[in-house]
C-alpha positions in Angstrom: 13.4 9.7 27.7 11.9 9.8 24.2 12.4 6.6 22.2 15.2 6.8 19.6 13.9 6.9 16.0 14.4 3.7 14.0 16.8 3.6 11.1 15.1 4.1 7.8 15.3 1.7 4.9 14.1 3.1 1.6 13.5 0.6 -1.3 12.9 1.8 -4.9 13.7 0.6 -8.4 16.0 3.5 -9.0 18.5 4.7 -6.5 19.3 8.2 -5.1 22.7 8.6 -6.9 24.1 8.0 -10.4 27.6 8.0 -11.7 28.8 10.8 -13.9 32.0 10.6 -15.9 34.0 13.7 -16.6 37.6 14.2 -17.6 38.3 10.5 -17.1 37.0 10.6 -13.5 33.8 9.3 -12.1 31.8 11.1 -9.4 28.4 10.7 -7.8 25.5 13.0 -8.8 22.2 13.0 -6.9 19.4 11.8 -9.1 16.5 14.1 -10.0 12.9 13.5 -8.8 10.7 14.2 -5.9 11.3 11.0 -4.1 15.1 11.6 -3.8 14.6 15.2 -2.9 12.3 14.1 -0.1 14.1 11.1 1.3 17.8 11.8 0.8 17.8 14.5 3.6 15.8 12.1 5.9 18.3 9.3 5.5 21.2 11.7 6.0 19.6 12.8 9.2 18.5 9.6 10.8 20.8 7.0 9.0 19.8 3.9 7.2 20.0 2.2 3.9 18.7 2.8 0.3 18.0 -0.4 -1.6 17.8 -0.1 -5.4 19.0 -1.7 -8.6 22.6 -1.2 -9.7 25.6 -2.8 -11.4 28.3 -2.1 -8.9 29.6 1.1 -10.7 28.4 3.2 -7.8 30.6 1.4 -5.3 33.5 1.6 -7.7 33.0 5.4 -8.1 32.9 5.8 -4.3 36.2 4.0 -3.9 37.8 5.7 -6.8 36.9 9.2 -5.7 37.4 8.7 -2.0 33.8 9.8 -1.5 31.5 8.6 1.2 27.8 8.9 1.9 26.1 9.4 5.3 24.0 6.3 4.7 24.4 3.0 3.1 23.6 2.0 -0.5 22.5 -1.6 -1.1 22.4 -2.4 -4.8 20.3 -5.2 -6.3 22.0 -6.8 -9.3 19.5 -8.4 -11.6 20.5 -10.7 -14.5 19.8 -9.0 -17.8 16.8 -11.3 -18.7 15.2 -10.8 -15.3 15.8 -7.0 -15.4 14.3 -6.7 -18.9 11.3 -8.9 -18.1 10.7 -7.2 -14.7 11.0 -3.6 -15.9 9.9 -3.6 -19.5 7.8 -6.8 -19.7 5.7 -6.4 -16.6 6.2 -3.0 -14.9 6.0 -0.9 -18.1 4.0 -3.1 -20.5 1.4 -4.4 -18.0 1.2 -2.7 -14.6 1.8 0.9 -15.9 -1.2 0.9 -18.4 -3.5 -1.0 -16.1 -2.9 1.3 -13.1 -3.4 4.3 -15.4 -6.7 2.8 -16.5 -5.6 2.3 -20.1 -6.1 -1.4 -20.7 -6.0 -1.0 -24.5 -2.2 -0.4 -24.4 -1.5 -3.5 -22.3 0.8 -6.2 -23.7 0.1 -9.3 -21.6 2.8 -12.0 -21.2 2.4 -14.8 -18.7 6.0 -15.9 -18.6 7.2 -12.4 -18.0 5.6 -12.3 -14.6 8.1 -14.9 -13.3 10.8 -12.2 -13.8 8.7 -9.8 -11.7 8.5 -12.2 -8.9 12.3 -13.0 -9.2 13.1 -9.3 -9.1 11.0 -8.6 -6.1 12.6 -11.6 -4.4 16.1 -10.2 -5.2 15.1 -6.9 -3.6 13.8 -8.7 -0.5 17.1 -10.7 -0.2 19.2 -7.5 -0.6 17.1 -5.8 2.1 17.3 -8.6 4.5 21.1 -8.9 4.1 21.8 -5.2 4.5 19.4 -4.3 7.4 18.5 -5.3 10.8 15.4 -6.1 12.8 13.7 -2.9 14.1 14.5 -0.8 11.0 11.7 1.1 9.5 11.1 -0.1 5.9 9.5 2.1 3.2 9.0 0.4 -0.2 8.0 2.6 -3.2 5.8 2.1 -6.2 4.4 -0.5 -8.6 7.7 -2.2 -9.4 7.7 -3.8 -5.9 4.1 -4.9 -5.1 5.0 -8.4 -4.0 7.8 -7.3 -1.7 5.9 -6.3 1.4 4.6 -9.8 1.9 8.0 -11.3 1.1 9.6 -9.2 3.8 6.8 -9.9 6.3 7.3 -13.7 5.8 11.0 -13.3 6.9 10.4 -10.6 9.5 6.9 -11.0 11.0 7.4 -8.0 13.4 8.9 -5.6 10.8 7.3 -2.2 10.3 6.6 -1.9 6.6 5.2 0.9 4.5 4.5 1.0 0.7 3.6 4.0 -1.3 1.9 4.2 -4.8 3.3 7.1 -6.9 0.9 6.5 -9.7 -2.9 6.2 -9.9 -4.8 3.1 -8.6 -7.7 2.0 -10.9 -11.2 0.7 -10.3 -11.6 -3.0 -9.5 -13.1 -3.6 -13.0 -9.8 -2.4 -14.6 -7.4 -4.0 -12.0 -9.0 -7.4 -12.4 -7.7 -7.6 -16.0 -4.4 -8.6 -14.6 -4.2 -12.4 -14.2 -2.0 -12.0 -11.1 -4.4 -9.6 -9.4 -4.9 -11.4 -6.2 -1.2 -12.3 -5.9 -0.3 -8.6 -6.2 -2.9 -7.5 -3.7 -1.8 -10.1 -1.2 1.8 -8.9 -1.7 0.7 -5.4 -0.7 -1.3 -6.6 2.2 2.0 -7.6 3.9 2.6 -3.9 4.7 1.4 -2.0 7.8 0.7 1.3 6.0 -0.2 1.8 2.3 -0.1 5.3 0.9 -1.9 6.9 -2.1 -2.1 10.4 -3.5 -5.9 10.9 -3.4 -8.9 9.6 -1.7 -10.2 8.1 -5.0 -7.1 6.0 -5.4 -7.3 4.8 -1.8 -11.0 3.9 -2.2 -10.3 2.1 -5.5 -7.6 0.0 -3.7 -10.0 -1.0 -0.9 -12.7 -1.9 -3.4 -10.2 -4.2 -5.2 -9.4 -5.9 -1.9 -13.1 -6.4 -1.2 -13.7 -7.9 -4.7 -10.6 -9.9 -5.1 -9.4 -11.0 -1.6 -12.6 -12.2 -0.1 -11.1 -13.6 3.1 -10.0 -10.1 4.2 -12.1 -7.6 6.1 -12.2 -4.1 4.8 -13.5 -1.1 6.9 -14.0 1.8 4.4 -14.8 4.3 7.1 -11.5 3.6 9.0 -9.6 2.7 5.9 -8.3 -0.5 7.3 -7.9 -4.1 6.1 -7.9 -7.0 8.5 -5.8 -9.9 7.3 -5.9 -12.8 9.8 -4.4 -11.3 13.0 -3.0 -8.2 11.4 -4.7 -4.9 10.6 -3.1 -2.6 8.1 -4.0 1.0 7.4 -4.5 2.9 4.1 -3.7 6.6 4.1 -4.1 9.5 1.7 -0.8 11.3 1.5 -0.3 13.6 -1.5 3.3 14.1 -2.4 4.6 17.6 -3.0 7.7 19.4 -4.2 10.8 20.9 -2.4 9.2 24.3 -2.2 12.0 26.3 -0.6 14.6 24.9 -2.9 12.6 25.6 -6.0 11.8 29.1 -4.9 15.4 29.9 -4.1 16.6 28.7 -7.5 13.7 30.4 -9.3 14.8 33.7 -7.7 18.4 33.3 -8.8 19.7 36.2 -11.0 20.8 33.7 -13.7 17.3 32.2 -13.9 15.9 35.7 -14.2 18.3 36.4 -17.1 17.4 33.2 -18.8 13.7 34.0 -18.4 14.3 37.3 -20.2 16.3 35.5 -22.9 13.5 33.0 -23.5 10.9 35.8 -23.8 13.2 37.6 -26.3 13.8 34.5 -28.3 10.0 34.2 -29.0 9.7 37.9 -29.9 7.9 38.6 -26.6 4.9 36.6 -27.7 2.8 35.2 -24.8 4.2 31.8 -23.9 2.1 28.6 -23.4 4.2 25.9 -21.8 4.0 22.1 -21.8 6.6 20.0 -19.9 6.2 16.3 -20.0 8.0 13.0 -20.2 7.4 11.1 -23.4 4.4 8.9 -22.4 1.0 8.1 -23.8 -0.6 9.1 -20.5 0.5 12.7 -20.8 -2.0 13.8 -23.5 0.5 15.6 -25.7 -1.2 14.9 -29.1 -4.5 16.2 -27.7 -2.8 19.3 -26.4 -1.3 20.0 -29.8 -4.6 19.6 -31.5 -6.3 22.0 -29.1 -3.6 24.6 -29.8 -4.1 24.0 -33.5 -7.8 24.8 -32.9 -6.8 28.1 -31.3 -4.6 29.0 -34.3 -7.4 28.1 -36.7 -10.1 30.1 -34.9 -8.0 33.3 -34.5 -5.8 34.4 -37.4 -3.8 36.7 -35.2 -3.0 34.0 -32.7 0.2 32.9 -34.5 1.7 36.4 -34.0 0.6 36.7 -30.4 1.1 33.3 -28.8 3.7 30.5 -28.9 3.5 27.0 -27.5 6.8 25.8 -26.0 6.7 22.1 -25.6 9.5 20.4 -23.7 9.4 16.7 -23.9 11.8 14.5 -21.9 12.9 11.3 -23.7 11.6 8.1 -22.1 11.6 4.4 -23.0 12.6 5.1 -26.5 13.3 1.5 -27.3 9.7 0.5 -26.7 7.6 0.5 -29.9 4.5 2.3 -28.3 6.7 5.2 -27.2 8.6 5.3 -30.5 5.3 5.4 -32.3 4.1 8.2 -30.0 7.2 10.2 -30.7 6.7 9.9 -34.4 3.1 11.0 -34.1 4.1 14.1 -32.0 6.9 15.0 -34.4 4.4 14.8 -37.3 1.8 16.9 -35.5 4.4 19.6 -34.6 5.7 19.7 -38.2 2.3 19.9 -39.7 1.1 22.7 -37.4 4.3 24.7 -37.8 4.2 24.2 -41.6 0.7 25.5 -41.9 0.7 28.3 -39.4 4.3 29.7 -39.5 4.5 33.4 -40.6 7.3 35.9 -41.2 9.9 33.7 -39.6 7.8 32.9 -36.5 6.8 29.4 -35.8 3.8 28.7 -33.5 5.4 25.7 -31.7 8.9 25.6 -30.2 9.6 21.9 -29.6 12.5 20.6 -27.4 13.1 16.9 -27.1 15.6 16.7 -24.3 15.9 16.9 -20.5 16.6 20.5 -19.3 18.6 21.2 -16.2 16.4 22.4 -13.3 17.6 26.1 -13.6 16.6 26.2 -17.3 13.3 24.5 -16.6 12.5 27.0 -13.9 13.4 29.9 -16.2 10.7 28.5 -18.6 8.2 28.2 -15.8 8.8 31.9 -14.9 8.6 33.0 -18.6 5.3 31.2 -19.3 2.0 33.0 -19.1 0.1 29.7 -19.2 1.1 26.2 -18.2 -0.8 23.4 -20.0 -0.6 20.3 -17.7 -3.1 18.1 -19.4 -2.4 14.4 -18.8 -5.0 11.8 -19.7 -4.3 10.2 -16.3 -1.6 11.0 -13.7 -0.9 9.9 -10.2 -0.2 13.5 -9.0 1.8 15.5 -11.6 4.6 17.5 -10.0 5.0 19.7 -13.1 1.8 21.5 -12.0 3.3 22.0 -8.5 6.6 23.1 -9.8 5.1 25.7 -12.1 3.1 27.2 -9.2 6.2 27.1 -6.9 8.2 29.1 -9.6 5.7 31.9 -9.8 7.4 33.8 -7.1 6.1 37.2 -8.5 2.6 35.9 -8.9 0.5 35.8 -12.0 0.4 33.1 -14.6 -2.5 30.6 -15.2 -2.4 26.9 -14.7 -4.6 24.8 -17.0 -4.9 21.4 -15.4 -6.4 18.1 -16.4 -9.2 16.9 -14.0 -7.6 13.4 -14.3 -4.3 14.4 -12.6 -4.2 13.7 -8.9 -3.1 17.3 -8.3 -6.5 18.5 -9.5 -8.0 17.4 -6.2 -5.8 19.9 -4.4 -5.3 22.7 -6.9 -8.9 23.8 -7.2 -8.0 27.3 -8.4 -6.5 26.0 -11.6 -8.6 26.0 -14.8 -9.6 22.4 -14.8 -10.4 20.7 -18.1 -11.1 17.3 -19.6 -8.1 16.7 -21.9 -10.0 14.2 -24.1 -12.2 17.1 -25.2 -9.9 19.1 -27.5 -12.6 21.7 -28.1 -13.0 22.4 -24.4 -9.3 22.4 -24.0 -8.9 25.0 -26.7 -11.7 27.1 -25.0 -9.9 26.8 -21.6 -6.7 28.0 -23.3 -8.5 31.0 -24.7 -9.9 31.7 -21.2 -6.5 31.5 -19.6 -4.9 33.9 -22.2 -7.8 36.4 -21.8 -7.8 36.3 -18.0 -7.3 39.8 -16.4 -4.1 40.1 -14.5 -5.7 40.8 -11.1 -7.8 37.6 -11.4 -4.9 35.5 -12.5 -2.8 36.8 -9.6 -5.5 36.0 -7.1 -5.9 32.5 -8.5 -2.1 32.0 -8.4 -1.9 33.1 -4.8 -4.5 30.5 -3.9 -2.6 27.8 -5.7 0.7 28.8 -4.0 -1.0 28.4 -0.6 -2.0 24.9 -1.6 1.5 24.0 -2.9 2.9 25.3 0.4 0.8 22.7 2.2 2.0 19.9 -0.2 5.8 20.5 0.6 7.6 17.2 -0.1 9.5 17.2 3.2 6.3 17.5 5.1 4.9 14.6 3.1 7.9 12.4 4.0 7.8 13.4 7.7 4.0 12.9 8.0 4.1 9.5 6.4 7.1 8.2 8.4 5.5 9.5 11.6 2.4 7.4 10.9 4.4 4.4 9.9 6.5 4.6 13.1 3.5 5.2 15.2 
């Protein structure tokens, strides 16, 4: 008889459900994002536990509404000072910029790292108290880099995976962190470490060679020997829920919204940007490239419109508030100088759109500008391609997004070079329809291979094996 599959334990900073209040009642709503889309169905199918931060409101909402979930939710309650230091002081202010190879934006604070250790310890304790030996443990992202070794110390025979959802930098960049070896030794407590691209995986192995000299790294096999244990490093690019996106993109209401969007901009050709507010996304450089296009072609303002959707993020952090001010000023300046006859060249939305509205924008756009300065994968690029159910459309993609390794038929560009970005935008807008359709068909074939459910199944199969 085949061996029964282990229960799955997923660990992440944010959980799979949030509480929504309406009409005086609270109910559970599934959180957005690729990770939840991939692993919620897996946990529903095989059972297990999702460990994440929380304040107890989720449990209260479950009791209040008489709701139940097919798997357990274990919430980690962090004291306010620990939560702020762990999330803002270390994860966002130190690890995020270093892992994105942007050390100039790091705000280093030694005492704050104590809160990072405390938070990782709290996650470990919650996991140990809510799971059992033999469970399959999958820890996610840079918030929890110490946790694999902590769990290993308490459960030496546990099967532990960890996945990095953002880039991994070169050894020269990573070594800026004072706690570099401690973080690496935390990760080396896992059995399987996953990265989006081969470059990120190789960077990690080089960090181990340079900073953990008592380990033995085999680059050809992508393994690390630590004492009596050997762990594996794998390249596992995450994708999007392709079938669900295509089904929603084909909905008649989405089609109607697409036509409304096109009518709203007077049927000008739409260039679309969709980003979270972050300095890694290259939004100012994109605006400057579009301004170059307007400056070089007097008729462009009447033929093209840039629709920039920007999702609020970390608005209480000064660097993000300053970035928002800079973007606001750029948009206002460009619109002020190039508007004509009631038409503005940039339509700018600072809010989070529901998926159906977002997919309508993907379908309406002639060109998608996905131009981060650095990105782990970038699911916007994949979503745009998935929504092009009738073909056509051109994806302009930063060569510094992880997705660029897989989406070779996109127009790839260096986003730091605003002149080259403007030229790529011209090329995209002038591309013959038959060529654009052929390129999009090739991109859609690649996105089909990157389906998020396949990603989860393949990783768990390797971890279990």
